[in-house]
Residue, then its C-alpha position, 0 to 999 in steps of 0.5 A: m658181048v655183054v660178058t666181053m665187055g664186062l670182063a674188059m670192063v674188070l679187067t682195066f682196074s678203073r673204078g672211075a668207068m665202074l661208078g660211071l657203069v654204075a650210075g649209066l645202069t641204074p636208072l635204065m633198070v629202075l625206069r624199064y628193065r626192072r627185071l635185071i635189078p635181082y641180076a645186078v644184085a646176085g653180081g654186086l654180091l659176087l663181087l663182094l664175096l668171092p674170094q678172085a674179087q677181093v682185090y679189085l674190091q680192096r682198091f675201091v677202098e682204097g681209092f675212097r680212102g685216098q690211100d693208095l699212090a694213084t689216087q693220092m696222084r690224082f689228087g696233087e693234079y687236082k691241085d694244079a688245075w685248080r691253081l690254073i682254072q684260078r690264075y685264068p678262070w674265063f677262057g681257059v689257056g685253049f689248045s696249044g700249051t699253058p703260057d706259064i712255066d710252072l703250070y701244065i695242062g693235064v688232069s684226070s677230070v673231064y671237067l678240071l680239063m674243059a676249064e682248063f681249056m676253055g675256062l669257065v665260061g667254056l664248062g658252064t656253056f658244055l654242062t648247059t648243053m647237056v643239062a639241056f640234052f636230059v631235059l629234052t630225053a627225060r620229055a621224050v620217055r613218057a611220049l617213047q613208052g612201048d615203043e621197041r623199036v625206038e625206045p631202047l636207043l633212047l634210054g640206052a643211048t641217054s644212060a651212056i651219056l650218064g654214065a660216061m658223065v659220072g665217069g668223066i669226073f674222075d678219066h679225061y678220055f672224053f674230051n682228051i684232044t689226043f684220044p679223038h674216038s671216044v669224043a667221038l663216040f661219046w658226041l654219037f651217042v648223043g647225038v642218038a638220042v637226040a635224034a629218038a628224042r624228036i622222034g617221040i617229042e613228034a609223036q606226041e605232038t602229032d597225037d595231041e593234034p585233031d585229025a584232019d579226017n576225023p568227020l565230027l571235025l569236018i562236019w563241026q567245020g562246015a557248020n562254022m563256015e555256014a554261020 
C-alpha cells in the first residue's frame, strides 16, 4: 500500500502535495522513526540521479523559479484573491458567490480560499484552532511515548494534518466545498489525533495522582483523622 501511494503521489506531478509529504514525514522520522531516515535519503538521491526523474525534478525547479505556465497562472490567482480580500476583508463574501462582477472565487490555496469565503475572521479562527490542536498533540507525545497502540495513531494523524496544512498553501482541496470528501478526511484525522491525545493526557494525569490503594497513603490519612 505504501508503494502504491508513493507511485500515485509521483504520478500526480503535484509539487504542493510532495512538499506536504516531506513536511509530514520529516518530524515523524526525526522524533520517533529515525531508522527510516536512510531510506528517505536514498529515495531523495534516486529522485536526483535517475534519468527518469529528471522531468519531475525540472518541474520542481521551474515551479520555484516561477517559469512554468501553471505557476504563473497561480500567481495570477493569488493576485485576484488578494483583490477580493482587500474589498471584503473581515467576513469575506460567503459561500454563494461574489457580489461584484469583476471578482471571482477560486484560488489554489486553502488559506486564501478561506479568507475569500469567510474573511480574516474565519481564517484567524481556523488558524487558532489548528495552533490549539498542535499544542494538544505536542503535550500528548511524551505521555504516549512507548505506547504501541495509541502512539502510532497520534503521530500518524498529526503528521498527516501537518502535511495537509503545508500542502494547503498551494492547493485548495481540503477546504473546497466541491470536494467534501477531502474536507471530511482532513477533520476525521484531526478527530483521531485529538482522541489519541486525550487518551495520553488523561493517562498521564492518572499516573500523577496518588494511588488510592497505596498502604502508606492509607496510614497517612488515618493518622490525620485521629489527629
